[in-house]
N, C-alpha and C positions, 0 to 999 in steps of 0.2 A: 603375363602375370596371372597367378592363379587365382582364382575367385572364390572368396572367403566363403565356408559354409556356414550358414546361421542356421540354428536350431530351428524348424517352421513355430513351433509351438510357444517358444520364447519371442520369437517374431511377433505372432499375430499378437500376443498380449501386449505387447508394448504398441502394436498399432491400435488397439482398443482405447488403451491409458491413454496416448496422444490424442485420439479423437474425443474422449469424453472429456479433455483437459480444455476443449473448444466449446464446449454444451453446458450451458448456465443451467437448462434444464433437465438435462439426462437425457440416455436414450433407452430404445426397449431391445430386445435382442433381435428383433426384425430390423429393426433401424440400421444395427451394426452390421447385421447381415447384407443389407442392400447399399451402406455407404462403404464397407471394405471389401465386399464379395467373398465373403467366408461362407462356408457350408453352417447351416443352422446347428448342426451338431456340434461342431467346434467351437462357434460364438458361444452357446448355451454353457459348453465345460468349461472353458477359459473364464466367462464370468461367473461362473459358480464357486470356480477356484480362489479368485482375487478376493471376492465378497467374503468365502471362507475365512481368506486369510486375514480380512479386514481391512482390504486396500480399496473396496468399493463398496456403496452403499446402495440397496435397493428400497423405491418405494412402494411398497404393497399395492396402494391404491391405484398407481399408473404404471407398475411394472419396469419403470426406468431405473436405470443404473448411473450411478455417479460416483465420483473419485472420494471418498471419504475424508477424515480428519487426519487419521492415520498416514494416508498418503502426502497428505499437505505436512506434517509434522517429520515425515523423511525427508520432503525436497527443503523443508526448513534448515534440517541438519546439513542438507548439502550446500546451500546458499552459505551459511555461516562458516562452512569449512573453504569456500572461497576467500581470497583475500581480499573483500569488499573495501576493508578500511585503508589497505597499503593501494588500491587500484582507484579509490574514488576520494581520500581524503583532501586533495587538492581542489576537487569541484566543491565540497564543503566550503573550504576556504574561500573559494568564488562567491558563493551564495552568502556568507557572511558578510564578504568585504563589499558586495553589490546592496545588501540589508543593511547593513550595520547591526543586526540582531544575532542573537545566539543561535548556531546553527545544531541539528541532531540529524542522525542516521538511526533508525530505530528496526527492528523485526519483530513480529507478532511471535509471542511465546505464552502459552496457557491463559489466554485471555486478556493479555497485559502488553502494552509494547515495552521492549525494552531497548534501551539507546546502546549502540555499538560503537558510536563516535561521535564526538563533542568539539565543537570549536567556540570558544566564547566570543561575544562582539566585544567591539574594541572600548566601549565607553566605560562610564562610570557603575553604571548598573550591571550587576553581575547576577548570574542563577546559581545555584546551588545542586545543580544536576550533574551528573557523573555518568562514566561508562559502566554500565551493567545495572542502573537505575530501572527499576520497572513501574509503570502507572497503568491503570485499568485505561482498558483502550478505548472504552466507549466516553471517557471523560477525557482522552488525549487527542489533539489533531490528527497526529502522525499514525495513531491506532485508528481513528474515524476513516482516516485517508486508504490505510492498508484494507481496512473491514468493507470500504465503497468499492475496492476492486474486487474484491472476492467474486466466484461465481455464486450465484444465487444459492444453490443447494448448501455450499460450506457456509453462506452469511446465516443462513436459517438454521444450522447446525450450532451456531456460534451463539444465535440469540436463545435457543433451546437449553444450552449447556449452563449457561453462566450467568450469574446474577447481576442487573445493573446497579452497583451501590451507591449511593448519594456521596459522593466526594466534597460538594459544597451544595449552596442552597441553589445553583444553576443548574446542575448536574442533569440530565436527562436521564430518568430511572425508568420511562416507559418504553418497552420493547416497540411498541407500534409507532411510538415517535420517531425513536432511533431508527426505526427502518425506513421511514421517510426520509427522515435528514439523511441519510446514507445514499438513498437513490437520487437524490439532488445534489448532493457531492459528485457521485458518481457521473452527472451528466455535467457538470463542472469541471471534473479533472482534476480537483482538489477540496480540501477540508479545511475547515476553521474551528477554533472554538475561543470563547471570552468567560472568565471566569469559572468556566466547569471544573477545571481540575484543579484551579487555585484562584482566588478572590485577588483580583488586581494581574493577572497574567492574562497571555492570549497567545496565540499559536495560529500559525497557518501551517499545511503539511499538503503533499501529495505522494501519491505511489508509484514507486519505480517501476517503470512497464517491463513485461516482458512474459515468457512463458510462468503461469500461474501467478503473475507478479512476482518473478522472482522471489516466490514462495512466502510473501508477506514482508515487503520492504519498504521502506519509506523515508522520505526527508521532510527535515520542517524548521521552520524559524520560529523562536519564541521572543516574546519583549513583553513591556507592561502594556498596560489598554490605553495609559498615554502615548504611547510608541505604536503599538497596533490600534488605529481608530477603524471604525466600518468605511472609511474612505479609503483606508489602505488597502481593503483585503482584494478588490480586482487585481490592484498591481502585484501585490504579494503573491496571489494565487496564480498568476500569469509566471512571474520569478519562478516560485519552487517549481514550479510544474517544469519549466524551461530545465531547471538543474537536474530534476528526476530524468528526465529524456535523455540529457546528456551523461546521467549516472548509468542509466539501461544501454544505452550505446558502448559505454566505457566497459561492462560488465558483458557484452557481448551480442545483445539484441539487435539484429539489423531488419526492423521492422519500423521505417521513419514514421508512417501514419500514426500507430500506435504510440509513437512518444510524441505527438503532438507537435512534429516538427514545424518551424517556422514560427512558433510561438516568441513572441518580443515582450519585453517588460513595459514598454512604451506604449501606452494607450493612447490612440489620438484622441479619444474623448475625456480622458480622465485628466484632472488639473494636476496630477504630478506627472503626466507623461509628455508635457510642454516644455519645461524649461529647468529639467534636472540634471544636466550632464553633472559629472565628478561629485555629485554627493549622493550618500545614501540615504535609504528611506528610512532609518533611524535619524539621522542627522536633521531631516526634513520634519519630523516629526515633532511632539511636544518635548520641552527640555526633561533632562534625564533626572529624577528627582531625588533618588536614594539607591543604596545599594541594597541587593536581597541575597 
């Protein structure tokens, strides 16, 4: 079989992109030279070209290179062309059935989370969300989940570029406070918000794991603050994280550790994890009060 011919400069450029995608703090030319064993002149030329075209950013203080928001937007477009809905809608239905809440899949778009799929909960309480609906990322759980999984350089770029407008009196509008919260969510593996996007509404979400976090993809459940109480958060967090991992597998991610493999929704020390078989979280919560 004939060995395919690969253009050396293009191959090296993509090796650099793949390497930078794994580095939150970025890399210098010398770092890239050592990691990929490229000639310094070749590494410098490729980095200069990618930066000039807008696909890399360079920190003038540290001389480190990292992927730019333009690179993220390109990968977002590719992700949206994948048949995410067709391949993962059944998983979203499973999440909704297990939680009893309304489920959404969203992507990050220009500082906002945008729903690309939706499955309503089965109860009386319904939400007026719709596919294509956009919400400020800093005021939505799914937006926070996606932001929490971004490389640090991309997160800082987001915080510099977008203003954190107040949606309700509970919305976090301090970039310092949001940054600290996102770091905490990154450690947890899921995000939540209560009353920040709409008074009386709460959400729990997780980023879909994968290369570049599949370019900003997340899954969430939404309910009233009577349905989603603080005591429910650990169980719901584990649940959405489990389904985010399954979605990553469905979309081709093959790194089980990155998916939080082995997560279950039954937490042994949590009161909801003991005798809950056959009932959804929403059914076990406070009664449904009204339509929304």
